[in-house]
C-alpha positions, -999 to 999 in steps of 0.1 A, spaced: 38 246 124 41 242 86 58 208 91 29 197 113 4 206 86 24 188 60 25 157 82 -12 159 88 -18 161 51 2 129 46 -17 111 73 -50 121 57 -37 110 23 -25 77 38 -59 69 54 -78 81 23 -57 58 1 -64 28 24 -102 36 21 -99 38 -17 -83 3 -17 -109 -11 7 -138 5 -13 -124 -10 -46 -123 -44 -29 -159 -41 -18 -173 -40 -53 -190 -73 -62 -176 -91 -93 -208 -86 -112 -203 -48 -111 -167 -49 -124 -153 -54 -159 -137 -88 -164 -100 -79 -162 -90 -105 -136 -61 -120 -156 -52 -90 -178 -22 -67 -176 -45 -40 -163 -54 -60 -133 -18 -67 -125 -9 -30 -129 -38 -19 -106 -27 -42 -78 9 -32 -81 2 6 -83 -23 8 -55 1 -9 -31 31 10 -45 14 42 -35 4 28 -2 40 18 6 52 53 -3 26 70 19 32 46 48 69 50 50 66 87 45 42 92 74 62 68 97 95 86 89 82 122 89 61 117 120 91 103 139 70 72 148 100 51 139 134 57 155 152 55 122 147 48 85 154 11 88 126 8 114 103 28 93 110 5 64 103 -26 84 72 -12 101 58 0 67 65 -34 51 48 -53 78 18 -30 81 12 -28 43 15 -66 40 -10 -72 68 -33 -46 52 -30 -64 18 -37 -97 35 -67 -84 53 -79 -68 20 -77 -102 2 -95 -119 31 -122 -92 30 -128 -101 -7 -138 -136 4 -170 -121 18 -178 -100 -14 -201 -117 -39 -182 -131 -68 -148 -121 -54 -121 -145 -41 -88 -146 -23 -60 -149 -48 -23 -155 -39 -11 -138 -70 -29 -106 -60 -12 -107 -26 22 -112 -42 16 -83 -66 5 -62 -36 36 -70 -17 58 -64 -47 42 -30 -51 47 -21 -15 84 -32 -16 90 -12 -47 74 19 -31 95 16 0 127 10 -20 120 41 -41 114 62 -10 147 50 6 166 55 -27 153 90 -32 162 99 3 198 88 -4 198 64 25 232 48 27 223 12 36 205 8 3 235 18 -18 
């Protein structure tokens, strides 16, 4: 029972974090500080998707939705990349915001780093 509650908490965190990312992307450019090309902007993109990658592989692996860690890794990578792509496309419809390839690359790099950290911390043999 305790494991089920823990898994439910991770699912809630996962969905909450996706909502945070989406909400941040919904803010019109005029209501945001101009940090588009600064280190802070790069760090935000990387970190928000780093966390998403960690949460995604955690829920897939712990919920037994993937038959093994390799499948969980692949599923999380694909899901998070599609989410990042949809988030960038969503910004096209937000006043003053635009789709930027560099943001998508940073998002994907953050996801990959989060997934690799999870696998490494779990001492999964195929990464060694």
